[in-house]
C-alpha positions in Angstrom: 187.0 93.5 161.6 186.3 97.2 160.7 187.0 100.3 162.7 185.6 103.7 161.9 187.2 106.7 163.4 185.8 110.2 162.7 188.2 112.9 163.6 186.2 116.0 164.6 188.3 119.6 164.8 187.8 122.2 166.8 189.5 125.2 168.3 189.8 129.1 168.3 191.2 130.7 165.6 194.1 133.1 166.8 193.2 136.4 164.4 195.5 139.1 163.7 195.1 142.7 162.4 196.0 143.7 158.9 195.9 141.2 155.9 197.3 138.3 154.0 199.2 140.3 151.7 200.2 143.2 153.9 200.6 141.5 157.5 200.5 142.7 160.7 199.9 146.7 160.1 201.5 148.2 163.3 199.1 149.4 165.8 197.3 152.5 166.4 195.3 154.0 169.6 191.9 153.9 167.4 192.2 150.2 166.6 188.9 148.1 167.2 189.2 145.3 169.1 189.7 141.6 167.1 186.7 139.5 167.1 186.7 136.2 168.5 186.6 133.3 166.1 186.4 129.7 167.0 185.4 126.2 164.5 183.9 123.0 165.3 183.5 120.6 162.4 181.8 122.4 159.4 180.6 125.7 161.5 182.6 129.1 161.8 181.4 131.1 164.9 182.4 134.7 165.2 181.7 137.0 168.0 182.5 140.7 169.2 182.2 142.9 172.2 180.0 145.6 170.6 177.7 145.9 167.3 179.7 145.8 164.0 177.7 146.4 161.2 178.1 144.9 157.4 181.2 143.0 158.4 182.6 141.2 155.4 183.8 137.6 156.1 185.7 135.4 153.7 186.7 131.9 154.1 189.0 130.4 151.9 190.3 126.5 151.3 194.1 126.0 150.9 194.2 126.2 147.4 192.5 129.6 147.6 188.9 128.5 146.8 186.2 131.0 148.6 184.3 128.6 150.7 182.4 131.2 152.5 181.6 135.2 151.2 179.1 137.4 152.8 178.2 140.1 155.4 177.3 140.1 158.7 176.4 142.0 161.4 178.4 141.2 164.7 178.0 141.8 168.3 178.5 139.6 171.4 175.8 136.6 170.4 177.2 134.3 167.9 177.2 134.6 164.2 177.5 130.8 163.0 178.7 130.4 159.3 178.3 127.2 157.5 181.6 126.0 155.7 181.2 123.4 152.8 182.9 120.6 153.8 185.9 119.7 151.4 187.1 115.9 151.4 190.4 117.3 149.8 191.0 120.1 152.0 191.6 120.6 155.6 193.4 123.7 156.1 191.2 127.4 155.9 191.8 130.8 156.3 189.6 133.8 157.7 189.2 137.3 156.7 187.0 139.8 158.3 187.0 143.5 157.0 184.9 145.9 159.4 185.4 149.4 159.2 188.8 150.3 158.2 190.6 147.4 159.8 191.0 143.9 158.6 191.7 140.5 160.7 192.9 137.4 159.3 193.9 133.7 160.6 193.9 130.3 160.0 192.5 126.9 161.0 192.0 123.6 160.2 189.1 121.4 159.9 
């Protein structure tokens, strides 16, 4: 008897303000809100409370290989990004560059 089990992963990415290198950058009154990021299988969805133009998004695997890099506009509608599936990697990082703010988080697919 052969059983095939597929593990589907989904969840919410806890985003931090700052960058991977700098860590959390403290806070100030002029900070923009943090984008909402979720993932499901090989997709990452990003939404934001208002409109942000030309936001750079970079998703890397645990070996620091870029799996996605692109510029998108964020708003309340979900922006869905397709991340290529990797049989050898399950842990990913995401970094979002919006205006003068950077956000980052980690997730497992």
